[in-house]
Structure formats: C-alpha cells, structure tokens
C-alpha angles and dihedrals in degrees: 000000000000091000090059091051093052092049091051091050093051091050091053093047092052091048092054092051092050091051094052099048095104094046094084093055091048093049090048091050090052094048100040099077091049091049094049091047090052092049093048091046091054092050094045095049090045089058090046095054093043089053091047088055092049091050089054091048091050091054089048092051089050094049090048088053091049089057096051122091123201133201125236125211091278091056095251117141121224135166129249114270124244092254092052090051090049089051090054093049094045091047092051090050094046092052100040110035115102112223128160092196134007090285101122120076124189123215120213109274119248112232131189112188127215110279119231114265113275109236090206093052111028092171094058115127113251118195141175115219127195123183120189121190129192130177110221113204114202116238105206113353100084090050095046094046093048089049093050102034100029132254116317093029089158098242111143121243093213140014127208114234119199131188122188129186126186119187129179118243114231 
C-alpha cells in the first residue's frame, strides 16, 4: 500500500512541474523591461553626475585663471582677460565632458573679475567669480519612460547643469 501512495505523489509532482514550465519565460518577459530601464537609468545618471562635476571643475579652473597675473616683456603684471578665461573654461569643458553623441551644449561662462582695491576700505573682500552652464540632454531615458509609461510621462528631455566658483583675490 505505501508503494502505491508514493507512486501517486510522484505523478502529481511531475504533473505540476510540466504545467509550470512556461511561467519562467513569462516572468522574465515581465521583469526584463523594468530591469533594462533600471540599467539605462543608472548609466544615464552616472553620466549626468560626472558631467556636473566637470562643469564645476571648469568653473574652478576659470576662477583660478582669473586670479593669476602674468608678466609681459617689460616686467609689468596684468590679469587674464575675460575672453582668455572663457577660452580656458570652454577648453576644459570640451576636453572633459563625457558625451556619447552631440547632446551636451555649453553656454558662455559668466565671469566677474577681481575689482581694484578700494582706497576707502582696504579690508573689503575682493573676489573673482566664474559660472559655467551646460545643458545635458538625456540619451535614452525620455524614450524608455514614454515607451513604458505612455506618451507624456513627464520625464525631461534635458537638464541644465551649473558650476560656480568664487575665489578671493589676494
């Protein structure tokens, strides 16, 4: 009698396994779009954060250039011009921003030079300020979000990135 019971149980177990063979494929098909969206989101936001750091570094390099004085052949010291500081900032952005396509556009940096010392207030704080702005355009997230969530999902196509550096003139 016990042998018959074991045989019946084995038959029922094998029948259950045969009926659930396609469920793994269906579960994978349901999870795959979400998994791909998550992977592309991680890559996309990694690029975004890296570019944000590079914009801040470009502003810092521009501010550092605005503080430096150079000597001409006569031995006179003079500061870098606004155009030269812009060239430094734009050169830094051109060589350090990570873009897979031409999806990142840089705006001209805003530069405030060190003011001349005030004879009435020699202790006044003098600063050079450089602000760099870049518009980062997403590569895949708006398309994937509209595909998954429907048109008009509200995901932005681009994000403005701003880096600002203020350094004290000495």
